[in-house]
PALUMLO-976213 format. One record per residue (C-alpha): residue in three letters; x, y, z. Coordinates in Angstrom, 1 decimal, always signed. Layout:
BEGIN
   resn       xx       yy       zz
    ALA        X        Y        Z
...
***
This chain:
BEGIN
   resn       xx       yy       zz
    UNK   -112.9    +44.7    +41.1
    UNK   -113.7    +46.6    +37.9
    UNK   -116.3    +44.1    +36.9
    UNK   -118.0    +44.5    +40.3
    UNK   -118.1    +48.3    +39.8
    UNK   -119.8    +47.9    +36.5
    UNK   -122.5    +45.7    +38.0
    UNK   -123.3    +48.1    +40.9
    UNK   -125.6    +50.4    +38.9
    UNK   -128.3    +48.3    +37.1
    UNK   -130.2    +51.4    +36.0
    UNK   -127.1    +52.8    +34.3
    UNK   -126.6    +49.6    +32.5
    UNK   -130.2    +49.6    +31.3
    UNK   -129.9    +53.2    +30.1
    UNK   -126.7    +52.5    +28.2
    UNK   -128.6    +50.2    +25.8
    UNK   -131.2    +52.8    +25.0
    UNK   -131.2    +54.2    +21.4
    UNK   -130.1    +57.9    +21.1
    UNK   -133.5    +59.3    +20.4
    UNK   -135.0    +57.6    +23.5
    UNK   -132.2    +59.0    +25.7
    UNK   -132.9    +62.5    +24.3
    UNK   -136.6    +62.1    +25.2
    UNK   -135.7    +60.9    +28.7
    UNK   -133.5    +63.9    +29.1
    UNK   -136.3    +66.3    +28.1
    UNK   -138.7    +64.6    +30.5
    UNK   -136.2    +64.6    +33.4
    UNK   -135.5    +68.3    +32.9
    UNK   -139.2    +69.2    +32.5
    UNK   -140.2    +67.3    +35.7
    UNK   -137.8    +69.2    +38.0
    UNK   -139.7    +71.1    +40.7
    UNK   -140.6    +74.7    +39.7
    UNK   -139.0    +77.6    +41.4
    UNK   -141.3    +79.8    +43.5
    UNK   -141.7    +82.8    +41.3
    UNK   -142.0    +85.6    +43.8
    UNK   -142.7    +89.1    +42.6
    UNK   -139.6    +91.2    +42.1
    UNK   -137.3    +88.1    +41.9
    UNK   -134.4    +88.7    +39.6
    UNK   -132.1    +86.2    +37.7
    UNK   -129.6    +84.6    +40.1
    UNK   -126.2    +83.7    +38.7
    UNK   -125.5    +81.5    +41.7
    UNK   -128.7    +79.6    +41.1
    UNK   -127.9    +79.4    +37.4
    UNK   -124.6    +77.8    +38.3
    UNK   -126.4    +75.1    +40.1
    UNK   -128.9    +74.7    +37.2
    UNK   -126.0    +74.5    +34.7
    UNK   -124.3    +71.8    +36.9
    UNK   -127.5    +69.8    +37.0
    UNK   -128.1    +70.0    +33.2
    UNK   -124.5    +69.1    +32.7
    UNK   -124.9    +66.1    +34.9
    UNK   -127.9    +64.9    +33.0
    UNK   -126.5    +65.5    +29.5
    UNK   -123.1    +64.0    +30.2
    UNK   -124.6    +60.9    +31.9
    UNK   -126.7    +60.2    +28.8
    UNK   -123.8    +60.7    +26.5
    UNK   -121.4    +58.6    +28.6
    UNK   -123.8    +55.7    +29.0
    UNK   -124.5    +55.7    +25.3
    UNK   -120.9    +55.9    +24.1
    UNK   -120.1    +52.8    +22.0
    UNK   -117.5    +54.1    +19.6
    UNK   -114.2    +55.9    +19.4
    UNK   -114.4    +59.4    +17.9
    UNK   -111.9    +61.7    +16.3
    UNK   -111.6    +63.9    +19.4
    UNK   -110.7    +60.9    +21.5
    UNK   -107.8    +60.2    +19.2
    UNK   -106.7    +63.8    +18.8
    UNK   -106.9    +65.2    +22.3
    UNK   -108.0    +62.7    +25.0
    UNK   -106.0    +60.6    +27.5
    UNK   -106.5    +56.9    +26.7
    UNK   -107.8    +56.4    +30.3
    UNK   -110.7    +58.7    +29.8
    UNK   -111.6    +57.0    +26.4
    UNK   -111.4    +53.5    +27.7
    UNK   -113.4    +54.3    +30.9
    UNK   -116.0    +56.1    +28.8
    UNK   -116.4    +53.2    +26.4
    UNK   -116.6    +50.6    +29.2
    UNK   -119.2    +52.8    +31.0
    UNK   -116.9    +53.1    +34.0
    UNK   -119.0    +54.4    +36.9
    UNK   -118.8    +58.0    +38.1
    UNK   -120.0    +59.6    +41.3
    UNK   -120.9    +62.7    +39.2
    UNK   -121.1    +63.2    +35.5
    UNK   -121.2    +67.0    +35.7
    UNK   -118.4    +69.0    +34.0
    UNK   -115.6    +69.9    +36.3
    UNK   -115.4    +73.3    +34.7
    UNK   -118.8    +74.8    +34.0
    UNK   -117.9    +77.5    +31.5
    UNK   -117.2    +74.6    +29.2
    UNK   -120.9    +74.2    +28.8
    UNK   -121.2    +77.8    +27.5
    UNK   -118.3    +77.2    +25.1
    UNK   -120.0    +74.2    +23.7
    UNK   -123.1    +76.2    +22.9
    UNK   -121.0    +79.0    +21.3
    UNK   -119.1    +76.4    +19.3
    UNK   -122.3    +74.9    +17.9
    UNK   -123.6    +78.4    +17.0
    UNK   -120.3    +79.2    +15.2
    UNK   -120.5    +76.0    +13.2
    UNK   -124.1    +76.8    +12.2
    UNK   -123.4    +80.4    +11.2
    UNK   -120.6    +79.4     +8.8
    UNK   -122.2    +76.2     +7.4
    UNK   -125.7    +77.8     +7.0
    UNK   -124.4    +80.9     +5.2
    UNK   -121.8    +79.5     +2.9
    UNK   -122.2    +77.4     -0.3
    UNK   -118.4    +76.9     -0.6
    UNK   -118.5    +73.4     +0.8
    UNK   -119.4    +70.4     -1.3
    UNK   -120.1    +68.2     +1.7
    UNK   -121.0    +69.2     +5.3
    UNK   -121.5    +67.2     +8.5
    UNK   -120.2    +64.1     +6.8
    UNK   -120.9    +60.9     +8.9
    UNK   -118.0    +58.4     +8.9
    UNK   -119.0    +55.3    +10.9
    UNK   -116.7    +52.3    +10.8
    UNK   -118.0    +49.3    +12.9
    UNK   -114.9    +47.1    +12.4
    UNK   -112.7    +49.5    +14.4
    UNK   -115.5    +50.9    +16.7
    UNK   -115.1    +54.4    +15.1
    UNK   -117.8    +57.0    +14.7
    UNK   -117.4    +60.7    +13.8
    UNK   -118.5    +63.6    +11.6
    UNK   -116.3    +65.7     +9.4
    UNK   -117.3    +69.3     +9.5
    UNK   -116.8    +70.0     +5.7
    UNK   -115.2    +68.6     +2.6
    UNK   -114.4    +70.6     -0.6
    UNK   -114.4    +68.5     -3.7
    UNK   -112.3    +65.3     -3.1
    UNK   -109.1    +66.8     -1.8
    UNK   -109.8    +69.3     +1.0
    UNK   -110.8    +68.6     +4.6
    UNK   -112.2    +71.6     +6.6
    UNK   -112.7    +71.9    +10.4
    UNK   -114.4    +74.8    +12.1
    UNK   -113.1    +75.7    +15.5
    UNK   -114.2    +78.3    +18.0
    UNK   -111.5    +79.2    +20.5
    UNK   -110.6    +81.6    +23.3
    UNK   -108.5    +84.6    +22.4
    UNK   -105.3    +83.2    +23.8
    UNK   -105.4    +80.3    +21.4
    UNK   -106.6    +82.6    +18.6
    UNK   -103.6    +84.8    +19.1
    UNK   -101.2    +81.8    +19.2
    UNK   -102.6    +80.5    +15.9
    UNK   -102.1    +84.0    +14.2
    UNK    -98.6    +84.5    +15.6
    UNK    -97.3    +81.0    +14.7
    UNK    -99.3    +80.6    +11.5
    UNK   -100.1    +77.0    +12.3
    UNK   -103.0    +75.1    +13.9
    UNK   -103.3    +73.9    +17.4
    UNK   -101.9    +70.4    +17.7
    UNK   -105.2    +68.7    +18.6
    UNK   -107.0    +70.3    +15.6
    UNK   -104.2    +69.0    +13.3
    UNK   -104.5    +65.5    +14.6
    UNK   -108.3    +65.6    +14.3
    UNK   -108.0    +66.2    +10.6
    UNK   -105.4    +63.5    +10.3
    UNK   -107.9    +61.1    +11.9
    UNK   -110.4    +62.0     +9.2
    UNK   -107.8    +61.6     +6.5
    UNK   -106.8    +58.2     +7.8
    UNK   -110.4    +57.0     +8.0
    UNK   -111.3    +58.2     +4.5
    UNK   -108.2    +56.6     +3.0
    UNK   -108.5    +53.3     +4.8
    UNK   -112.1    +52.6     +5.5
    UNK   -114.2    +54.5     +2.9
    UNK   -115.6    +51.3     +1.4
    UNK   -116.9    +50.1     +4.8
    UNK   -118.3    +53.5     +5.6
    UNK   -120.3    +53.6     +2.4
    UNK   -121.5    +50.0     +2.6
    UNK   -122.4    +50.0     +6.3
    UNK   -126.1    +49.5     +7.0
    UNK   -125.9    +51.3    +10.4
    UNK   -128.0    +54.4    +10.6
    UNK   -126.3    +57.8    +10.6
    UNK   -127.7    +61.1    +11.6
    UNK   -126.1    +62.9     +8.7
    UNK   -125.1    +61.8     +5.1
    UNK   -122.2    +59.6     +4.4
    UNK   -119.3    +60.6     +2.1
    UNK   -120.8    +61.0     -1.4
    UNK   -117.7    +60.1     -3.5
    UNK   -116.1    +56.7     -4.2
    UNK   -112.6    +58.0     -3.4
    UNK   -110.8    +60.9     -1.8
    UNK   -107.3    +62.2     -2.3
    UNK   -106.9    +64.6     +0.6
    UNK   -104.1    +67.1     -0.2
    UNK   -105.1    +70.1     +2.0
    UNK   -106.1    +70.4     +5.6
    UNK   -107.9    +73.7     +6.5
    UNK   -108.9    +74.9    +10.0
    UNK   -111.2    +77.9    +10.2
    UNK   -110.7    +79.5    +13.6
    UNK   -113.2    +81.8    +15.2
    UNK   -112.5    +83.7    +18.4
    UNK   -115.4    +83.4    +20.7
    UNK   -114.0    +86.1    +23.0
    UNK   -111.5    +88.9    +22.4
    UNK   -110.0    +89.1    +25.9
    UNK   -106.9    +87.3    +27.0
    UNK   -107.1    +85.5    +30.3
    UNK   -104.3    +87.5    +31.8
    UNK   -106.0    +90.9    +31.2
    UNK   -107.2    +92.6    +34.4
    UNK   -109.2    +95.6    +33.2
    UNK   -111.8    +96.5    +30.6
    UNK   -109.6    +99.3    +29.4
    UNK   -106.8    +96.9    +28.6
    UNK   -109.2    +94.6    +26.9
    UNK   -110.4    +97.5    +24.7
    UNK   -106.8    +98.3    +23.8
    UNK   -106.2    +94.7    +22.9
    UNK   -109.2    +94.5    +20.6
    UNK   -108.1    +97.7    +18.8
    UNK   -104.6    +96.2    +18.3
    UNK   -106.1    +93.0    +17.0
    UNK   -108.3    +94.9    +14.5
    UNK   -105.3    +96.8    +13.2
    UNK   -103.4    +93.5    +12.7
    UNK   -106.3    +92.2    +10.6
    UNK   -106.9    +95.5     +8.8
    UNK   -110.5    +95.4     +9.9
    UNK   -111.5    +98.4     +7.8
    UNK   -111.2    +96.1     +4.8
    UNK   -111.9    +92.9     +6.6
    UNK   -114.8    +93.2     +9.0
    UNK   -114.6    +89.5    +10.0
    UNK   -111.3    +90.2    +11.9
    UNK   -112.3    +87.5    +14.4
    UNK   -112.0    +84.7    +11.8
    UNK   -108.7    +83.2    +10.7
    UNK   -107.9    +80.3     +8.4
    UNK   -104.9    +78.0     +8.5
    UNK   -104.2    +75.8     +5.6
    UNK   -101.7    +72.9     +5.4
    UNK   -100.5    +71.1     +2.2
    UNK    -99.9    +67.5     +3.1
    UNK    -97.1    +67.4     +0.5
    UNK    -95.0    +69.7     +2.7
    UNK    -94.6    +67.1     +5.6
    UNK    -94.4    +63.4     +6.1
    UNK    -98.0    +62.5     +6.8
    UNK    -97.3    +58.8     +7.3
    UNK    -95.8    +59.6    +10.7
    UNK    -99.0    +61.1    +12.0
    UNK   -101.3    +58.5    +10.2
    UNK    -99.3    +55.7    +11.9
    UNK    -99.8    +57.4    +15.2
    UNK   -103.5    +57.6    +14.6
    UNK   -103.7    +54.0    +13.7
    UNK   -101.7    +52.9    +16.7
    UNK   -103.9    +54.8    +19.2
    UNK   -107.1    +53.4    +17.5
    UNK   -105.8    +49.9    +17.8
    UNK   -104.7    +50.3    +21.4
    UNK   -108.1    +51.7    +22.5
    UNK   -109.9    +48.8    +20.8
    UNK   -107.5    +46.3    +22.5
    UNK   -108.3    +47.6    +26.0
    UNK   -112.0    +47.7    +25.3
    UNK   -112.2    +44.3    +23.8
    UNK   -110.2    +42.9    +26.7
    UNK   -112.5    +44.8    +29.2
    UNK   -109.6    +46.2    +31.1
    UNK   -108.1    +49.6    +31.9
    UNK   -104.9    +50.9    +30.2
    UNK   -101.4    +49.8    +31.4
    UNK   -100.1    +52.6    +33.8
    UNK    -97.1    +52.9    +31.5
    UNK    -99.1    +53.3    +28.3
    UNK    -97.7    +56.0    +26.0
    UNK   -101.1    +57.4    +25.4
    UNK   -101.7    +58.4    +29.0
    UNK   -101.6    +62.2    +29.0
    UNK   -102.0    +65.0    +31.4
    UNK   -105.5    +66.1    +30.3
    UNK   -106.9    +66.1    +33.8
    UNK   -108.4    +69.6    +34.1
    UNK   -111.5    +69.0    +32.0
    UNK   -111.7    +65.2    +32.7
    UNK   -114.8    +64.1    +34.7
    UNK   -112.7    +61.2    +36.1
    UNK   -109.9    +63.4    +37.4
    UNK   -110.9    +63.4    +41.0
    UNK   -110.7    +59.7    +41.4
    UNK   -108.3    +58.7    +38.6
    UNK   -105.6    +56.4    +39.6
    UNK   -103.4    +57.6    +36.7
    UNK   -103.6    +61.3    +37.5
    UNK   -100.2    +63.0    +37.3
    UNK    -99.5    +64.7    +40.6
***
């Protein structure tokens, strides 16, 4: 049955083989050829219309990405249910590719801006946007930053609730920690293949012959300063003032930035690296076998809220 579903959409199969640049050009053309709105005098910006526009652009963008996905990435390993990953890699058909939660689109743009702001205005990193493509295990990703040969740095924008949790607990979110462990695993086990691979990459490859990652650092930037459970603007203002006091913002104007650092010597990294390797191998097994995960697979997780397959997923936890 699965094979029949894959064969139902010949146009999607055709698009999935297009190079990335051609897909981008097709996207631009598709957006630019949409019918123009009747610009009547006195017409103002409509939020409800923008919601529909956002859904349409999300549909186009995600469809191009899904149909062009050929590799496992770090986010897949760190924070995705294995069902989503395998379906995406096998180009499993969808009735709609639009994001199930549209504010996610805005957060993606904010996240990109946060990355650019830090990377474009700092000379503290020795490598930035480092491409790590490993054909033998179907992996492709980019490390935000490396400092010398021993520090991995990720930049994360997050909502206030998460930001507050990070500050209070003085540790990173679990998914961010695992993402850095993925990069550590790849650099320690596949650096030679990365550097010798002839596959094209959009950014530079690692520049060193060896890395000895001893520190993991996550730079957190709050993209909003209002908790989700706050009901009034007055309460939000009080919350911001409290936060500014915590960070001593008179002496630290960047009170919305926080950095968490982990020394790998303080915990048994092998446990986490083994987990990363296991999930990588399991995904590759399902994809190579052209089949969906076993319903009892340990890597099936309750990540349904943001998942584009959630409405029709046979594995969804009810």
